N, CA, C, O and the ligand as a Tripos MOL2 file, in Angstrom:
@<TRIPOS>MOLECULE
protein
  261   259    66     0     0
PROTEIN
NO_CHARGES

@<TRIPOS>ATOM
      1 N          -9.0430   38.1530   14.2860 N.3       1 MET1
      2 CA         -8.4230   37.1920   14.5380 C.3       1 MET1
      3 C          -7.0510   37.3550   14.1160 C.2       1 MET1
      4 O          -6.8830   37.6240   12.9270 O.2       1 MET1
      5 N          -6.0160   37.2420   14.8760 N.am      2 ASN2
      6 CA         -4.7770   37.5780   14.6390 C.3       2 ASN2
      7 C          -3.9550   36.4740   14.0170 C.2       2 ASN2
      8 O          -3.7600   35.5680   14.8280 O.2       2 ASN2
      9 N          -3.3660   36.2450   12.7330 N.am      3 LEU3
     10 CA         -2.9500   35.2680   12.2130 C.3       3 LEU3
     11 C          -1.2520   35.3790   12.0170 C.2       3 LEU3
     12 O          -0.5040   34.4950   11.6010 O.2       3 LEU3
     13 N          -0.9500   36.5600   12.3930 N.am      4 ASP4
     14 CA          0.4610   36.7990   12.3310 C.3       4 ASP4
     15 C           1.4210   35.8560   12.8960 C.2       4 ASP4
     16 O           2.5060   35.6930   12.3390 O.2       4 ASP4
     17 N           1.0850   35.1730   14.0400 N.am      5 ARG5
     18 CA          1.7540   34.2840   14.6940 C.3       5 ARG5
     19 C           2.1730   32.9650   13.9030 C.2       5 ARG5
     20 O           3.0460   32.1980   14.3110 O.2       5 ARG5
     21 N           1.4970   32.8010   12.8010 N.am      6 PHE6
     22 CA          1.2070   31.4980   12.0490 C.3       6 PHE6
     23 C           2.2670   31.8330   10.8980 C.2       6 PHE6
     24 O           2.2910   32.9210   10.3240 O.2       6 PHE6
     25 N           3.1020   30.8210   10.6380 N.am      7 GLU7
     26 CA          4.1050   30.8650    9.5730 C.3       7 GLU7
     27 C           3.1330   30.4930    8.1650 C.2       7 GLU7
     28 O           2.2930   29.5940    8.1340 O.2       7 GLU7
     29 N           3.4740   31.4220    7.0250 N.am      8 VAL8
     30 CA          2.9970   31.1840    5.8170 C.3       8 VAL8
     31 C           3.1130   29.8380    5.1510 C.2       8 VAL8
     32 O           4.2750   29.4380    5.2170 O.2       8 VAL8
     33 N           2.4400   29.1430    4.6360 N.am      9 GLY9
     34 CA          2.6880   27.8000    3.7360 C.3       9 GLY9
     35 C           2.2660   26.6050    4.5600 C.2       9 GLY9
     36 O           1.9350   25.5550    4.0090 O.2       9 GLY9
     37 N           2.2730   26.7300    5.7020 N.am     10 ARG10
     38 CA          1.6010   25.6010    6.5340 C.3      10 ARG10
     39 C           0.2600   24.9280    6.0440 C.2      10 ARG10
     40 O          -0.6150   25.7320    5.7230 O.2      10 ARG10
     41 N          -0.0180   23.7320    5.9440 N.am     11 PRO11
     42 CA         -1.3640   23.4340    5.7230 C.3      11 PRO11
     43 C          -2.2620   23.2560    6.7830 C.2      11 PRO11
     44 O          -2.1530   22.3720    7.6330 O.2      11 PRO11
     45 N          -3.2800   24.2220    6.7230 N.am     12 ASP12
     46 CA         -4.1560   24.2100    8.0180 C.3      12 ASP12
     47 C          -3.7250   24.2480    9.3700 C.2      12 ASP12
     48 O          -4.0160   23.4800   10.2870 O.2      12 ASP12
     49 N          -2.9730   25.2770    9.3680 N.am     13 PRO13
     50 CA         -2.3090   25.3910   10.9110 C.3      13 PRO13
     51 C          -3.3010   25.3900   11.9490 C.2      13 PRO13
     52 O          -2.8390   24.9920   13.0180 O.2      13 PRO13
     53 N          -4.5140   25.7070   11.9810 N.am     14 GLN14
     54 CA         -5.4960   25.6880   13.1000 C.3      14 GLN14
     55 C          -5.7400   24.2070   13.1900 C.2      14 GLN14
     56 O          -5.9230   23.6650   14.2800 O.2      14 GLN14
     57 N          -5.7430   23.5500   12.0510 N.am     15 GLU15
     58 CA         -6.3920   22.0620   12.3790 C.3      15 GLU15
     59 C          -5.1690   21.0920   12.6330 C.2      15 GLU15
     60 O          -5.2450   20.2710   13.5470 O.2      15 GLU15
     61 N          -4.1830   21.1650   11.9350 N.am     16 ALA16
     62 CA         -3.0170   20.2680   12.1260 C.3      16 ALA16
     63 C          -2.2510   20.2160   13.3680 C.2      16 ALA16
     64 O          -1.4340   21.0910   13.6540 O.2      16 ALA16
     65 N          -2.5110   19.1550   14.1500 N.am     17 GLU17
     66 CA         -1.7330   19.0740   15.3880 C.3      17 GLU17
     67 C          -0.4300   18.6980   15.4790 C.2      17 GLU17
     68 O          -0.2180   17.6270   14.9120 O.2      17 GLU17
     69 N           0.7610   19.3240   16.1200 N.am     18 VAL18
     70 CA          1.8150   18.8990   16.0180 C.3      18 VAL18
     71 C           2.1870   17.8900   17.2040 C.2      18 VAL18
     72 O           2.2390   18.2930   18.3660 O.2      18 VAL18
     73 N           2.4390   16.5790   16.8610 N.am     19 LEU19
     74 CA          2.8180   15.2780   17.4850 C.3      19 LEU19
     75 C           4.1360   15.3290   17.7910 C.2      19 LEU19
     76 O           4.4440   14.8820   18.8960 O.2      19 LEU19
     77 N           5.0600   15.7920   17.0420 N.am     20 GLU20
     78 CA          6.4530   15.4050   17.2490 C.3      20 GLU20
     79 C           7.3020   16.2340   16.7190 C.2      20 GLU20
     80 O           6.8580   17.0470   15.9090 O.2      20 GLU20
     81 N           8.6610   16.2350   17.0260 N.am     21 TYR21
     82 CA          9.5360   16.7610   16.0400 C.3      21 TYR21
     83 C          10.3790   16.2050   15.4210 C.2      21 TYR21
     84 O          10.7280   15.1330   15.9140 O.2      21 TYR21
     85 N          11.0020   16.5860   14.2600 N.am     22 CYS22
     86 CA         11.9050   15.5200   13.4120 C.3      22 CYS22
     87 C          13.1040   15.4270   14.2790 C.2      22 CYS22
     88 O          13.6220   16.3450   14.9150 O.2      22 CYS22
     89 N          13.5530   13.9010   14.1950 N.am     23 ALA23
     90 CA         14.5690   13.4280   14.9930 C.3      23 ALA23
     91 C          15.8910   14.0440   14.5270 C.2      23 ALA23
     92 O          16.8720   13.9100   15.2590 O.2      23 ALA23
     93 N          15.9960   14.6890   13.4050 N.am     24 ASN24
     94 CA         17.0920   15.0830   12.5280 C.3      24 ASN24
     95 C          17.5080   16.3720   13.4070 C.2      24 ASN24
     96 O          16.6770   17.2800   13.3900 O.2      24 ASN24
     97 N          18.5390   16.5600   14.0850 N.am     25 PRO25
     98 CA         18.7370   17.7390   14.8130 C.3      25 PRO25
     99 C          19.0580   18.9860   13.8710 C.2      25 PRO25
    100 O          18.9950   20.1540   14.2560 O.2      25 PRO25
    101 N          19.3980   18.5950   12.6330 N.am     26 ASN26
    102 CA         19.8600   19.8520   11.7610 C.3      26 ASN26
    103 C          18.3180   20.1340   11.1870 C.2      26 ASN26
    104 O          18.2380   21.0960   10.4220 O.2      26 ASN26
    105 N          17.2430   19.5000   11.4310 N.am     27 CYS27
    106 CA         15.9380   19.9190   10.8580 C.3      27 CYS27
    107 C          15.2090   20.4270   11.8720 C.2      27 CYS27
    108 O          15.0020   21.6380   11.9560 O.2      27 CYS27
    109 N          14.6850   19.4380   12.8590 N.am     28 GLY28
    110 CA         13.8790   19.7620   14.0400 C.3      28 GLY28
    111 C          12.4020   20.3310   13.4400 C.2      28 GLY28
    112 O          11.8550   21.2590   14.0350 O.2      28 GLY28
    113 N          11.9120   19.8640   12.4930 N.am     29 GLY29
    114 CA         10.6830   20.1500   11.9500 C.3      29 GLY29
    115 C           9.6680   19.8060   12.5930 C.2      29 GLY29
    116 O           9.7940   18.7200   13.1580 O.2      29 GLY29
    117 N           8.5600   20.3940   12.7430 N.am     30 GLU30
    118 CA          7.3210   19.7650   13.3080 C.3      30 GLU30
    119 C           6.7580   18.7520   12.5440 C.2      30 GLU30
    120 O           6.7190   18.8510   11.3180 O.2      30 GLU30
    121 N           6.2650   17.6730   13.2060 N.am     31 ILE31
    122 CA          5.4740   16.8070   12.5510 C.3      31 ILE31
    123 C           4.0550   16.6650   12.8360 C.2      31 ILE31
    124 O           3.7070   16.4460   13.9970 O.2      31 ILE31
    125 N           3.2220   16.7620   11.9280 N.am     32 TYR32
    126 CA          1.6990   17.0010   12.1110 C.3      32 TYR32
    127 C           1.1840   15.5430   12.1640 C.2      32 TYR32
    128 O           1.7550   14.5550   11.7010 O.2      32 TYR32
    129 N          -0.1990   15.5990   12.9210 N.am     33 GLU33
    130 CA         -1.0500   14.5630   12.7750 C.3      33 GLU33
    131 C          -1.5230   14.3920   11.1280 C.2      33 GLU33
    132 O          -1.9030   15.3170   10.4100 O.2      33 GLU33
    133 N          -1.3960   13.0120   10.7520 N.am     34 GLY34
    134 CA         -1.9090   12.6170    9.4590 C.3      34 GLY34
    135 C          -0.4160   12.8970    8.5260 C.2      34 GLY34
    136 O          -0.5600   12.8590    7.3040 O.2      34 GLY34
    137 N           0.4230   13.0610    8.8480 N.am     35 GLN35
    138 CA          1.6900   13.5300    8.0430 C.3      35 GLN35
    139 C           2.3130   12.1660    7.8160 C.2      35 GLN35
    140 O           2.4930   11.3490    8.7190 O.2      35 GLN35
    141 N           2.6100   11.9910    6.6150 N.am     36 SER36
    142 CA          3.6550   10.8570    6.1380 C.3      36 SER36
    143 C           5.0230   10.9630    6.7160 C.2      36 SER36
    144 O           5.8240   11.8120    6.3250 O.2      36 SER36
    145 N           5.2580   10.1800    7.5580 N.am     37 VAL37
    146 CA          6.7080   10.3520    8.2890 C.3      37 VAL37
    147 C           7.4460    9.1430    8.1280 C.2      37 VAL37
    148 O           6.8900    8.1580    7.6400 O.2      37 VAL37
    149 N           8.7850    9.1090    8.5290 N.am     38 VAL38
    150 CA          9.7590    7.8650    8.6760 C.3      38 VAL38
    151 C           9.9940    7.5180   10.2460 C.2      38 VAL38
    152 O          10.5780    8.3010   10.9940 O.2      38 VAL38
    153 N           9.5000    6.3160   10.6510 N.am     39 ARG39
    154 CA          9.8090    6.1710   12.1560 C.3      39 ARG39
    155 C          11.0540    5.3840   12.2960 C.2      39 ARG39
    156 O          11.3030    4.3880   11.6160 O.2      39 ARG39
    157 N          11.7730    5.8460   13.1530 N.am     40 TYR40
    158 CA         13.0990    5.0100   13.4540 C.3      40 TYR40
    159 C          13.0010    4.8830   15.1110 C.2      40 TYR40
    160 O          13.1150    5.8710   15.8370 O.2      40 TYR40
    161 N          12.7840    3.6010   15.5880 N.am     41 GLY41
    162 CA         12.6520    3.2030   16.8780 C.3      41 GLY41
    163 C          11.5110    4.1260   17.3090 C.2      41 GLY41
    164 O          10.4780    4.0900   16.6410 O.2      41 GLY41
    165 N          11.6030    5.0200   18.4510 N.am     42 SER42
    166 CA         10.7730    5.6880   18.8000 C.3      42 SER42
    167 C          10.5600    7.0130   18.3210 C.2      42 SER42
    168 O           9.5560    7.6660   18.6050 O.2      42 SER42
    169 N          11.5690    7.4550   17.5340 N.am     43 ASP43
    170 CA         11.7570    8.8920   16.9250 C.3      43 ASP43
    171 C          10.9900    8.7560   15.4510 C.2      43 ASP43
    172 O          10.7230    7.7240   14.8350 O.2      43 ASP43
    173 N          10.7150   10.1930   15.0810 N.am     44 LEU44
    174 CA         10.2310   10.2250   13.9150 C.3      44 LEU44
    175 C          10.9460   11.2790   12.9130 C.2      44 LEU44
    176 O          11.5020   12.3070   13.3020 O.2      44 LEU44
    177 N          10.8600   10.9260   11.7600 N.am     45 CYS45
    178 CA         11.5400   12.0510   10.8230 C.3      45 CYS45
    179 C          10.5960   12.5290    9.7210 C.2      45 CYS45
    180 O           9.6250   11.8510    9.3840 O.2      45 CYS45
    181 N          10.8770   13.6370    9.1970 N.am     46 CYS46
    182 CA          9.9690   14.2880    8.1560 C.3      46 CYS46
    183 C           9.9960   13.1380    7.0100 C.2      46 CYS46
    184 O           8.9340   12.6750    6.5940 O.2      46 CYS46
    185 N          10.9570   12.7980    6.6310 N.am     47 ASP47
    186 CA         11.4250   12.0650    5.3330 C.3      47 ASP47
    187 C          12.5190   11.0900    5.3530 C.2      47 ASP47
    188 O          13.1780   11.0140    6.3910 O.2      47 ASP47
    189 N          12.8190   10.3170    4.3410 N.am     48 MET48
    190 CA         14.2000    9.5500    4.2940 C.3      48 MET48
    191 C          15.4850   10.4340    4.4360 C.2      48 MET48
    192 O          16.4770   10.1220    5.0960 O.2      48 MET48
    193 N          15.3100   11.6140    3.6970 N.am     49 LYS49
    194 CA         16.5840   12.4930    3.9060 C.3      49 LYS49
    195 C          16.9960   12.6200    5.3160 C.2      49 LYS49
    196 O          18.0690   12.3340    5.8470 O.2      49 LYS49
    197 N          15.7670   13.1750    5.8720 N.am     50 CYS50
    198 CA         16.0500   13.7200    7.4980 C.3      50 CYS50
    199 C          16.5160   12.4330    8.1840 C.2      50 CYS50
    200 O          17.4930   12.5000    8.9300 O.2      50 CYS50
    201 N          15.8560   11.1990    7.9760 N.am     51 PHE51
    202 CA         16.3730   10.1380    8.7040 C.3      51 PHE51
    203 C          17.7950    9.7100    8.4200 C.2      51 PHE51
    204 O          18.6000    9.3330    9.2720 O.2      51 PHE51
    205 N          18.0140    9.8160    7.0790 N.am     52 ALA52
    206 CA         19.3650    9.4310    7.0460 C.3      52 ALA52
    207 C          20.3090   10.3260    7.7050 C.2      52 ALA52
    208 O          21.3410    9.8690    8.1950 O.2      52 ALA52
    209 N          19.9940   11.7260    7.7590 N.am     53 ASN53
    210 CA         20.9280   12.7140    8.3790 C.3      53 ASN53
    211 C          20.9400   12.3510    9.8850 C.2      53 ASN53
    212 O          22.0050   12.4190   10.4980 O.2      53 ASN53
    213 N          19.6630   11.9230   10.5820 N.am     54 ALA54
    214 CA         19.6440   11.7140   11.8820 C.3      54 ALA54
    215 C          20.4530   10.6600   12.2690 C.2      54 ALA54
    216 O          20.9700   10.7530   13.3820 O.2      54 ALA54
    217 N          20.6970    9.6020   11.5460 N.am     55 ILE55
    218 CA         21.4710    8.3460   11.7720 C.3      55 ILE55
    219 C          23.0100    8.5360   11.4240 C.2      55 ILE55
    220 O          23.8720    7.7540   11.8260 O.2      55 ILE55
    221 N          23.2420    9.5370   10.7190 N.am     56 GLY56
    222 CA         24.6210   10.0890   10.1410 C.3      56 GLY56
    223 C          24.8810    9.4160    8.9290 C.2      56 GLY56
    224 O          26.0730    9.3060    8.6390 O.2      56 GLY56
    225 N          24.1100    8.9720    8.2080 N.am     57 ALA57
    226 CA         24.3140    8.6090    6.8450 C.3      57 ALA57
    227 C          24.3450    9.6490    5.9130 C.2      57 ALA57
    228 O          23.4240   10.4630    5.9550 O.2      57 ALA57
    229 N          25.3430    9.7960    4.9700 N.am     58 VAL58
    230 CA         25.4850   10.8070    4.1870 C.3      58 VAL58
    231 C          25.6630   10.1740    2.7990 C.2      58 VAL58
    232 O          26.0550    9.0100    2.7140 O.2      58 VAL58
    233 N          25.3770   10.9300    1.6720 N.am     59 THR59
    234 CA         25.7130   10.5880    0.4220 C.3      59 THR59
    235 C          27.2810   10.8660    0.0570 C.2      59 THR59
    236 O          27.7710   11.9900    0.1710 O.2      59 THR59
    237 N          27.9650    9.8110   -0.3620 N.am     60 ILE60
    238 CA         29.4110   10.1310   -0.8670 C.3      60 ILE60
    239 C          29.3090    9.5760   -2.2950 C.2      60 ILE60
    240 O          28.3130    9.0500   -2.7930 O.2      60 ILE60
    241 N          30.7010    9.8120   -2.9660 N.am     61 VAL61
    242 CA         31.2220    8.9790   -4.1410 C.3      61 VAL61
    243 C          31.9260    7.9480   -3.7540 C.2      61 VAL61
    244 O          32.8760    8.2000   -3.0130 O.2      61 VAL61
    245 N          31.7260    6.8170   -4.0540 N.am     62 ALA62
    246 CA         32.4660    5.5910   -3.4930 C.3      62 ALA62
    247 C          33.8020    5.5870   -4.0770 C.2      62 ALA62
    248 O          34.0340    5.8540   -5.2560 O.2      62 ALA62
    249 N          34.7220    5.2510   -3.1460 N.am     63 GLY63
    250 CA         36.2070    5.3630   -3.8970 C.3      63 GLY63
    251 C          36.8490    6.6280   -3.3020 C.2      63 GLY63
    252 O          38.0730    6.6790   -3.1780 O.2      63 GLY63
    253 N          36.0520    7.6590   -2.9280 N.am     64 GLU64
    254 CA         36.6640    8.8420   -2.4420 C.3      64 GLU64
    255 C          36.4280    8.9340   -0.8320 C.2      64 GLU64
    256 O          35.3440    8.7580   -0.2770 O.2      64 GLU64
    257 N          37.5380    9.2140   -0.2590 N.am     65 ASN65
    258 CA         37.7310    9.5690    0.9950 C.3      65 ASN65
    259 C          37.5230   10.9780    1.2980 C.2      65 ASN65
    260 O          37.6820   11.3920    2.4460 O.2      65 ASN65
    261 ZN         13.0290   16.7050    9.2650 Zn       66 ZN66
@<TRIPOS>BOND
     1     1     2 1
     2     2     3 1
     3     3     4 2
     4     3     5 am
     5     5     6 1
     6     6     7 1
     7     7     8 2
     8     7     9 am
     9     9    10 1
    10    10    11 1
    11    11    12 2
    12    11    13 am
    13    13    14 1
    14    14    15 1
    15    15    16 2
    16    15    17 am
    17    17    18 1
    18    18    19 1
    19    19    20 2
    20    19    21 am
    21    21    22 1
    22    22    23 1
    23    23    24 2
    24    23    25 am
    25    25    26 1
    26    26    27 1
    27    27    28 2
    28    27    29 am
    29    29    30 1
    30    30    31 1
    31    31    32 2
    32    31    33 am
    33    33    34 1
    34    34    35 1
    35    35    36 2
    36    35    37 am
    37    37    38 1
    38    38    39 1
    39    39    40 2
    40    39    41 am
    41    41    42 1
    42    42    43 1
    43    43    44 2
    44    43    45 am
    45    45    46 1
    46    46    47 1
    47    47    48 2
    48    47    49 am
    49    49    50 1
    50    50    51 1
    51    51    52 2
    52    51    53 am
    53    53    54 1
    54    54    55 1
    55    55    56 2
    56    55    57 am
    57    57    58 1
    58    58    59 1
    59    59    60 2
    60    59    61 am
    61    61    62 1
    62    62    63 1
    63    63    64 2
    64    63    65 am
    65    65    66 1
    66    66    67 1
    67    67    68 2
    68    67    69 am
    69    69    70 1
    70    70    71 1
    71    71    72 2
    72    71    73 am
    73    73    74 1
    74    74    75 1
    75    75    76 2
    76    75    77 am
    77    77    78 1
    78    78    79 1
    79    79    80 2
    80    79    81 am
    81    81    82 1
    82    82    83 1
    83    83    84 2
    84    83    85 am
    85    85    86 1
    86    86    87 1
    87    87    88 2
    88    87    89 am
    89    89    90 1
    90    90    91 1
    91    91    92 2
    92    91    93 am
    93    93    94 1
    94    94    95 1
    95    95    96 2
    96    95    97 am
    97    97    98 1
    98    98    99 1
    99    99   100 2
   100    99   101 am
   101   101   102 1
   102   102   103 1
   103   103   104 2
   104   103   105 am
   105   105   106 1
   106   106   107 1
   107   107   108 2
   108   107   109 am
   109   109   110 1
   110   110   111 1
   111   111   112 2
   112   111   113 am
   113   113   114 1
   114   114   115 1
   115   115   116 2
   116   115   117 am
   117   117   118 1
   118   118   119 1
   119   119   120 2
   120   119   121 am
   121   121   122 1
   122   122   123 1
   123   123   124 2
   124   123   125 am
   125   125   126 1
   126   126   127 1
   127   127   128 2
   128   127   129 am
   129   129   130 1
   130   130   131 1
   131   131   132 2
   132   131   133 am
   133   133   134 1
   134   134   135 1
   135   135   136 2
   136   135   137 am
   137   137   138 1
   138   138   139 1
   139   139   140 2
   140   139   141 am
   141   141   142 1
   142   142   143 1
   143   143   144 2
   144   143   145 am
   145   145   146 1
   146   146   147 1
   147   147   148 2
   148   147   149 am
   149   149   150 1
   150   150   151 1
   151   151   152 2
   152   151   153 am
   153   153   154 1
   154   154   155 1
   155   155   156 2
   156   155   157 am
   157   157   158 1
   158   158   159 1
   159   159   160 2
   160   159   161 am
   161   161   162 1
   162   162   163 1
   163   163   164 2
   164   163   165 am
   165   165   166 1
   166   166   167 1
   167   167   168 2
   168   167   169 am
   169   169   170 1
   170   170   171 1
   171   171   172 2
   172   171   173 am
   173   173   174 1
   174   174   175 1
   175   175   176 2
   176   175   177 am
   177   177   178 1
   178   178   179 1
   179   179   180 2
   180   179   181 am
   181   181   182 1
   182   182   183 1
   183   183   184 2
   184   183   185 am
   185   185   186 1
   186   186   187 1
   187   187   188 2
   188   187   189 am
   189   189   190 1
   190   190   191 1
   191   191   192 2
   192   191   193 am
   193   193   194 1
   194   194   195 1
   195   195   196 2
   196   195   197 am
   197   197   198 1
   198   198   199 1
   199   199   200 2
   200   199   201 am
   201   201   202 1
   202   202   203 1
   203   203   204 2
   204   203   205 am
   205   205   206 1
   206   206   207 1
   207   207   208 2
   208   207   209 am
   209   209   210 1
   210   210   211 1
   211   211   212 2
   212   211   213 am
   213   213   214 1
   214   214   215 1
   215   215   216 2
   216   215   217 am
   217   217   218 1
   218   218   219 1
   219   219   220 2
   220   219   221 am
   221   221   222 1
   222   222   223 1
   223   223   224 2
   224   223   225 am
   225   225   226 1
   226   226   227 1
   227   227   228 2
   228   227   229 am
   229   229   230 1
   230   230   231 1
   231   231   232 2
   232   231   233 am
   233   233   234 1
   234   234   235 1
   235   235   236 2
   236   235   237 am
   237   237   238 1
   238   238   239 1
   239   239   240 2
   240   239   241 am
   241   241   242 1
   242   242   243 1
   243   243   244 2
   244   243   245 am
   245   245   246 1
   246   246   247 1
   247   247   248 2
   248   247   249 am
   249   249   250 1
   250   250   251 1
   251   251   252 2
   252   251   253 am
   253   253   254 1
   254   254   255 1
   255   255   256 2
   256   255   257 am
   257   257   258 1
   258   258   259 1
   259   259   260 2
@<TRIPOS>SUBSTRUCTURE
     1 MET1         2 RESIDUE 1 A MET
     2 ASN2         6 RESIDUE 1 A ASN
     3 LEU3        10 RESIDUE 1 A LEU
     4 ASP4        14 RESIDUE 1 A ASP
     5 ARG5        18 RESIDUE 1 A ARG
     6 PHE6        22 RESIDUE 1 A PHE
     7 GLU7        26 RESIDUE 1 A GLU
     8 VAL8        30 RESIDUE 1 A VAL
     9 GLY9        34 RESIDUE 1 A GLY
    10 ARG10       38 RESIDUE 1 A ARG
    11 PRO11       42 RESIDUE 1 A PRO
    12 ASP12       46 RESIDUE 1 A ASP
    13 PRO13       50 RESIDUE 1 A PRO
    14 GLN14       54 RESIDUE 1 A GLN
    15 GLU15       58 RESIDUE 1 A GLU
    16 ALA16       62 RESIDUE 1 A ALA
    17 GLU17       66 RESIDUE 1 A GLU
    18 VAL18       70 RESIDUE 1 A VAL
    19 LEU19       74 RESIDUE 1 A LEU
    20 GLU20       78 RESIDUE 1 A GLU
    21 TYR21       82 RESIDUE 1 A TYR
    22 CYS22       86 RESIDUE 1 A CYS
    23 ALA23       90 RESIDUE 1 A ALA
    24 ASN24       94 RESIDUE 1 A ASN
    25 PRO25       98 RESIDUE 1 A PRO
    26 ASN26      102 RESIDUE 1 A ASN
    27 CYS27      106 RESIDUE 1 A CYS
    28 GLY28      110 RESIDUE 1 A GLY
    29 GLY29      114 RESIDUE 1 A GLY
    30 GLU30      118 RESIDUE 1 A GLU
    31 ILE31      122 RESIDUE 1 A ILE
    32 TYR32      126 RESIDUE 1 A TYR
    33 GLU33      130 RESIDUE 1 A GLU
    34 GLY34      134 RESIDUE 1 A GLY
    35 GLN35      138 RESIDUE 1 A GLN
    36 SER36      142 RESIDUE 1 A SER
    37 VAL37      146 RESIDUE 1 A VAL
    38 VAL38      150 RESIDUE 1 A VAL
    39 ARG39      154 RESIDUE 1 A ARG
    40 TYR40      158 RESIDUE 1 A TYR
    41 GLY41      162 RESIDUE 1 A GLY
    42 SER42      166 RESIDUE 1 A SER
    43 ASP43      170 RESIDUE 1 A ASP
    44 LEU44      174 RESIDUE 1 A LEU
    45 CYS45      178 RESIDUE 1 A CYS
    46 CYS46      182 RESIDUE 1 A CYS
    47 ASP47      186 RESIDUE 1 A ASP
    48 MET48      190 RESIDUE 1 A MET
    49 LYS49      194 RESIDUE 1 A LYS
    50 CYS50      198 RESIDUE 1 A CYS
    51 PHE51      202 RESIDUE 1 A PHE
    52 ALA52      206 RESIDUE 1 A ALA
    53 ASN53      210 RESIDUE 1 A ASN
    54 ALA54      214 RESIDUE 1 A ALA
    55 ILE55      218 RESIDUE 1 A ILE
    56 GLY56      222 RESIDUE 1 A GLY
    57 ALA57      226 RESIDUE 1 A ALA
    58 VAL58      230 RESIDUE 1 A VAL
    59 THR59      234 RESIDUE 1 A THR
    60 ILE60      238 RESIDUE 1 A ILE
    61 VAL61      242 RESIDUE 1 A VAL
    62 ALA62      246 RESIDUE 1 A ALA
    63 GLY63      250 RESIDUE 1 A GLY
    64 GLU64      254 RESIDUE 1 A GLU
    65 ASN65      258 RESIDUE 1 A ASN
    66 ZN66       261 GROUP 0 **** ****
């Protein structure tokens, strides 16, 4: 069996089904069945950081522009 096309480090690449892709255009990561994700409307994001990025929220220092 040729496993070369599977990336290293994914949990159970043969079993985890890709359901969706992260709504953060800078990420676009695959979201697997059973993964804990952030839902935003009909979109899914990998985590809160991607969610914030997807809606254009960034961390700044208050008072600085
Ligand atoms: Zn993401």
